[in-house]
C-alpha positions in Angstrom: -80.9 203.7 -148.2 -82.6 207.0 -149.1 -84.5 207.7 -152.1 -82.6 208.4 -155.4 -83.8 212.2 -155.6 -82.3 214.4 -152.6 -85.8 215.9 -152.3 -87.4 212.5 -151.9 -90.1 213.3 -154.2 -89.5 211.8 -157.8 -91.4 209.9 -160.3 -90.8 208.1 -163.6 -92.2 209.1 -166.9 -91.3 206.9 -170.0 -88.6 205.1 -167.8 -86.7 208.1 -166.7 -86.3 210.1 -163.5 -88.1 213.5 -163.8 -88.1 216.6 -161.9 -91.3 217.7 -160.0 -91.6 220.7 -162.5 -91.5 218.1 -165.3 -94.2 215.7 -163.4 -96.4 218.7 -163.0 -96.2 219.4 -166.8 -96.8 215.8 -167.7 -100.0 215.4 -165.5 -101.3 219.0 -165.7 -101.3 219.8 -162.1 -99.2 222.8 -161.9 -101.2 224.4 -159.1 -100.6 221.5 -156.6 -99.7 223.3 -153.4 -97.4 220.5 -152.1 -95.0 221.4 -155.0 -95.4 225.2 -154.8 -92.2 225.9 -152.8 -90.0 224.0 -155.3 -91.1 225.4 -158.7 -89.5 228.6 -159.7 -90.9 230.7 -162.7 -88.2 231.9 -165.4 -88.2 234.4 -168.0 -87.3 233.6 -171.7 -83.8 234.6 -172.5 -84.5 235.1 -176.1 -82.6 232.0 -177.5 -85.7 230.2 -178.3 -85.3 227.3 -176.0 -87.4 228.4 -173.1 -84.6 228.5 -170.7 -85.0 231.6 -168.5 -81.5 232.0 -167.2 -83.0 234.1 -164.4 -82.2 234.7 -160.9 -80.9 238.3 -161.0 -83.7 240.0 -159.1 -82.0 239.6 -155.8 -83.5 236.2 -155.0 -81.9 233.2 -156.6 -84.6 230.7 -155.5 -84.4 227.3 -157.0 -81.9 226.4 -159.5 -82.2 223.4 -161.9 -79.3 221.1 -162.5 -79.4 218.3 -165.1 -77.2 215.4 -163.8 -76.3 213.5 -166.9 -74.4 210.0 -166.1 -74.1 206.7 -167.9 -76.1 204.3 -165.7 -76.2 202.0 -168.9 -73.7 201.3 -171.5 -69.8 200.6 -171.4 -69.1 203.1 -168.5 -72.3 202.3 -166.3 -70.0 201.1 -163.5 -68.8 204.6 -163.1 -71.9 206.3 -163.8 -73.9 205.0 -161.0 -71.2 206.4 -158.3 -71.0 209.6 -160.1 -75.0 210.0 -160.0 -74.9 209.1 -156.3 -72.3 211.8 -155.7 -74.4 214.4 -157.2 -77.3 213.4 -155.2 -75.2 213.8 -152.1 -74.1 217.3 -153.0 -77.8 218.1 -153.8 -78.9 217.2 -150.3 -75.7 219.1 -148.9 -76.6 222.3 -150.5 -80.4 222.2 -150.0 -79.7 221.5 -146.0 -76.8 224.1 -145.7 -76.9 227.6 -144.4 -74.1 228.3 -146.7 -76.3 228.7 -149.9 -79.1 231.1 -150.3 -81.0 228.8 -152.7 -82.0 225.2 -153.3 -81.2 222.9 -156.1 -83.6 220.9 -158.1 -82.1 218.0 -159.8 -83.2 216.2 -162.9 -81.4 212.8 -163.5 -80.7 211.3 -166.9 -78.9 208.4 -168.5 -76.3 209.3 -171.4 -76.2 205.4 -172.1 -72.5 206.0 -172.9 -73.6 207.4 -176.3 -72.5 210.9 -177.6 -75.6 211.5 -179.5 -77.7 210.2 -176.5 -75.9 212.6 -174.1 -76.7 215.6 -176.4 -80.4 214.7 -176.6 -80.5 214.4 -172.8 -78.9 217.7 -172.3 -81.4 219.2 -174.7 -84.2 217.4 -172.8 -83.2 218.9 -169.5 -82.6 222.3 -170.8 -85.6 222.8 -173.2 -88.2 220.4 -170.9 -86.8 220.9 -167.5 -85.5 224.4 -167.8 -82.1 223.4 -166.2 -79.7 226.2 -166.3 -76.9 223.9 -165.2 -75.7 220.4 -166.4 -73.2 218.2 -164.7 -71.7 214.7 -165.4 -70.6 212.3 -168.1 -67.8 210.0 -168.0 -66.9 209.1 -171.4 -65.0 212.1 -172.9 -66.8 211.8 -176.2 -70.2 212.0 -174.4 -68.8 214.9 -172.4 -67.6 216.8 -175.7 -71.2 216.5 -177.2 -72.8 217.9 -174.0 -70.3 220.6 -173.8 -70.9 221.8 -177.5 -74.7 221.8 -176.9 -74.6 223.5 -173.4 -72.3 226.4 -174.8 -74.9 226.8 -177.8 -77.7 227.3 -175.1 -75.5 229.5 -172.7 -76.1 226.8 -169.9 -73.0 226.0 -167.9 -71.8 222.6 -167.9 -69.3 221.0 -165.4 -67.8 218.0 -167.0 -66.6 214.6 -165.6 -64.8 213.6 -168.9 -61.1 213.8 -168.7 -59.7 214.3 -172.3 -57.9 217.3 -172.7 -60.0 218.7 -175.9 -62.6 219.7 -173.3 -60.3 222.4 -171.8 -58.1 223.1 -174.9 -59.2 222.9 -178.5 -62.7 222.3 -177.7 -63.1 224.7 -174.8 -65.7 227.3 -174.5 -66.6 229.9 -171.9 -69.4 227.7 -170.3 -67.7 224.4 -169.7 -65.7 223.8 -166.5 -64.1 220.7 -165.4 -63.5 219.4 -161.8 -62.4 216.1 -162.9 -58.5 215.5 -163.0 -57.6 215.8 -166.6 -55.6 213.3 -168.8 -52.4 215.6 -168.3 -52.7 215.4 -164.6 -53.4 211.7 -164.6 -50.4 211.2 -166.9 -48.2 213.2 -164.4 -49.0 210.6 -161.7 -48.4 207.7 -164.0 -45.1 209.0 -165.6 -43.7 210.3 -162.2 -44.0 206.7 -160.9 -42.6 205.0 -163.9 -39.5 207.4 -163.7 -39.1 206.9 -159.9 -39.1 203.2 -160.2 -36.3 203.3 -163.1 -38.3 201.4 -165.9 -36.6 201.6 -169.1 -39.2 200.0 -171.5 -42.9 201.1 -171.4 -46.0 199.5 -173.4 -49.2 201.4 -173.4 -52.6 199.8 -173.5 -56.0 201.9 -174.0 -58.8 202.0 -176.2 -59.5 203.9 -179.5 -61.6 206.8 -178.0 -61.2 210.5 -176.8 -59.8 209.8 -173.4 -57.6 206.9 -174.4 -56.0 208.9 -177.3 -55.7 212.0 -175.3 -54.0 209.9 -172.3 -51.5 208.2 -174.8 -50.6 211.7 -176.1 -50.0 213.1 -172.6 -48.0 210.0 -171.4 -45.7 210.5 -174.4 -45.3 214.2 -173.7 -44.5 213.7 -170.0 -41.9 211.0 -170.8 -40.2 213.0 -173.7 -36.6 213.4 -173.0 -36.4 211.0 -170.3 -34.2 207.8 -170.0 -37.2 205.7 -170.9 -38.5 204.3 -174.1 -42.0 203.6 -175.1 -41.6 200.4 -177.0 -45.1 199.7 -178.3 -49.0 200.3 -177.8 -52.0 198.4 -178.1 -55.3 200.6 -179.0 -58.2 198.3 -179.9 -61.7 199.6 -180.4 -63.9 200.6 -177.4 -66.0 197.7 -176.4 -63.5 194.9 -177.2 -64.5 191.5 -175.7 -61.3 189.5 -176.2 -58.1 191.0 -175.1 -56.0 187.7 -175.5 -54.2 188.8 -178.6 -53.0 192.2 -177.3 -52.2 190.4 -173.9 -49.9 187.9 -175.9 -48.3 190.8 -177.7 -47.6 192.6 -174.5 -46.3 189.5 -172.8 -43.8 188.6 -175.6 -42.4 192.4 -175.7 -39.4 193.6 -173.9 -41.6 195.9 -171.8 -40.9 196.0 -168.1 -44.0 198.1 -167.2 -47.3 198.5 -168.8 -49.2 201.7 -168.7 -53.2 201.5 -168.8 -55.0 204.7 -169.2 -58.3 203.3 -169.4 -61.6 203.1 -167.6 -65.1 201.6 -167.8 -66.0 198.0 -168.6 -63.0 197.8 -171.0 -60.5 198.2 -168.1 -62.4 195.8 -165.9 -62.4 193.1 -168.7 -58.6 193.7 -169.6 -57.4 193.6 -166.1 -59.5 190.2 -165.3 -58.3 188.6 -168.6 -54.6 189.8 -167.9 -54.7 188.4 -164.5 -56.0 185.1 -165.8 -53.1 185.0 -168.3 -50.4 185.7 -165.8 -49.5 188.9 -167.5 -48.5 190.3 -163.9 -45.8 187.9 -163.9 -44.2 189.3 -167.1 -44.6 193.1 -166.4 -45.8 195.7 -163.7 -48.9 197.3 -164.4 -50.0 201.0 -163.5 -53.2 202.4 -164.7 -55.2 205.5 -164.2 -58.5 204.2 -162.8 -57.8 200.6 -161.5 -57.5 202.5 -158.1 -61.3 203.2 -158.2 -63.5 201.4 -155.7 -65.8 200.3 -158.3 -63.1 198.6 -160.3 -61.7 197.1 -157.3 -64.9 196.0 -156.2 -65.6 194.3 -159.8 -62.2 192.7 -160.0 -61.5 191.5 -156.4 -58.0 189.8 -155.9 -57.4 190.0 -159.7 -56.5 193.8 -159.5 -54.0 193.3 -156.6 -50.3 193.9 -157.0 -51.1 196.6 -159.7 -50.3 200.2 -159.3 -52.4 203.4 -160.0 -52.2 207.1 -160.4 -55.0 207.5 -157.8 -57.3 210.4 -158.0 -59.2 209.8 -154.8 -59.7 207.5 -151.9 -62.3 207.7 -149.2 -59.7 207.3 -146.5 -57.9 210.6 -147.6 -57.4 213.1 -144.8 -57.7 216.2 -147.1 -60.1 219.1 -147.4 -63.5 218.1 -146.0 -63.1 214.6 -147.2 -64.4 213.3 -144.0 -67.6 215.1 -144.0 -68.4 213.9 -147.4 -67.5 210.2 -146.6 -69.9 210.3 -143.7 -72.7 212.0 -145.6 -72.4 209.8 -148.7 -72.2 206.5 -146.6 -75.3 207.9 -144.7 -77.2 208.3 -148.1 -76.2 205.3 -149.9 -75.0 202.7 -147.5 -71.6 202.4 -149.2 -68.4 204.3 -149.3 -67.8 206.9 -152.0 -65.8 206.1 -155.1 -63.4 208.4 -157.4 -66.5 209.0 -159.8 -68.8 209.9 -156.6 -66.4 212.8 -155.7 -66.6 213.8 -159.4 -70.4 214.1 -159.2 -70.4 215.6 -155.8 -68.0 218.4 -156.5 -69.2 219.2 -159.9 -72.6 220.2 -158.2 -70.9 221.9 -155.2 -68.2 223.7 -157.0 -70.6 225.0 -159.6 -73.3 226.0 -156.6 -70.5 228.0 -155.0 -70.1 230.0 -158.1 -73.8 230.7 -158.2 -73.6 231.6 -154.4 -70.6 234.0 -155.0 -72.3 235.6 -158.1 -75.6 236.2 -156.4 -77.6 235.1 -159.3 -78.2 231.8 -161.2 -77.7 233.4 -164.6 -75.0 231.3 -166.1 -73.8 234.1 -168.3 -73.1 236.0 -165.0 -71.8 232.8 -163.1 -69.2 231.8 -165.8 -67.4 235.1 -165.3 -67.4 234.7 -161.5 -66.6 231.0 -161.2 -63.0 231.0 -162.0 -62.0 233.6 -159.4 -63.6 231.6 -156.5 -61.2 229.7 -154.3 -62.9 226.5 -152.7 -62.3 224.1 -150.0 -63.2 220.6 -151.7 -62.7 216.9 -150.8 -59.4 217.0 -152.6 -58.1 220.3 -150.8 -58.4 224.0 -151.9 -58.6 224.4 -155.4 -60.2 226.8 -158.1 -61.2 226.7 -161.8 -58.4 228.2 -164.0 -59.5 231.3 -165.7 -57.4 230.2 -168.8 -59.3 226.9 -169.5 -61.6 226.2 -166.7 -59.7 223.2 -165.3 -59.5 222.7 -161.6 -55.9 222.1 -160.1 -56.0 218.6 -158.6 -53.5 216.3 -156.8 -52.6 212.8 -157.7 -51.6 210.0 -155.5 -49.5 207.1 -156.9 -50.6 204.0 -155.2 -50.1 200.3 -155.0 -53.3 198.1 -154.9 -53.0 195.2 -152.2 -54.7 192.5 -150.7 -54.8 193.0 -146.8 -54.3 189.1 -146.4 -54.5 186.1 -148.3 -58.1 185.3 -147.7 -59.4 188.8 -148.5 -61.9 189.3 -151.4 -61.4 193.2 -151.7 -58.3 194.9 -152.1 -57.0 198.2 -150.4 -55.1 201.2 -151.8 -51.8 201.8 -150.5 -50.9 205.5 -151.2 -47.2 205.6 -151.8 -46.8 209.5 -152.3 -48.7 212.7 -153.3 -48.1 214.9 -156.2 -49.6 218.4 -155.3 -51.7 220.3 -157.9 -49.0 222.8 -158.8 -46.9 219.8 -160.2 -49.8 217.8 -161.9 -51.3 220.7 -163.6 -49.4 222.0 -166.6 -49.1 225.5 -167.6 -51.9 226.9 -169.7 -51.3 225.8 -173.2 -52.8 228.6 -175.1 -54.7 226.3 -177.1 -58.0 227.4 -175.6 -59.7 230.4 -177.1 -63.0 231.3 -175.4 
């Protein structure tokens, strides 16, 4: 396995991964020749934070990205793959002839806490002079980072899925390559309608993504011959789901929709399997397809369904190249959260290349116009809200045989981006 930093030269100060620039600042050896080619000087942009927002002199040079992922806290199972995806993208860009610049990455742990995520964003901008931020899984963390990044005129490409990021809380500096809750709900709802279910129960958690997902599912099923007969929405981080599982089992629901991710999803499905809930209702989720979830649950997640957002076996875009590169770097197949980290870096980098500058104020105006080949196929960031148009694959999670410990994803259909992505709502004012 290769080193965590794609440049292969990282150190730890106070328990965090730091860039070479930060290491030089901390050790007072800014003139070390071995680092000279990787440190770029920047000019003050006048906002008082020391972030140069430069790169408009004809040579882009080195661009600093802050990669903020939850490698601890409730969403740490998703944060590790997201960070590894970003690492893979950094190496791809730095070794590719496609780009006229290199990326220097600074990796931070959001700890799945909004306040920590904001502080980490502030650290990479003010101490490491990052001009770009990517990452986060939890939408509350993403919203906190988005607000700070916009205040500093730094581009943030988000891994949070809640609609607020590209609607009421949108801003000119935030972009999202992650499939949002409306897109995810379209895959979930289409499967429910095609299968002819009549009574739906929704289970999620009381947080930004969960609340957004419930609203989107309700909207997508409105006017259809199906009824949402109940919902359970415990607090995030709940340990005992027994009372909620009993409530669902005792209801008249014939399908259970679970727009949930992180440790809560893993714990819920594990407990639901032990309680025999799959004998009472069919289960479809928005994240149980993910390899990290299936690895954690093994056979317990078999015979459930999911609106899949990615799979390593997909023959679309340049996914095959990505899978090969990722597996070479990390000795494992990429996960759905890996592709979010990867394309957050790569799609943003393509905007920088198109603009011919690393100045975020200029890149933000160019990025929505760039049509890109990605691991999900050809897409772009919409000008109206900076959301990328992504497909969804309704899928069944199956055990290949009775002795298998790892499930497989059986893709049932594909919903193209033009059908998953709702029209611009008009709620985003930049």
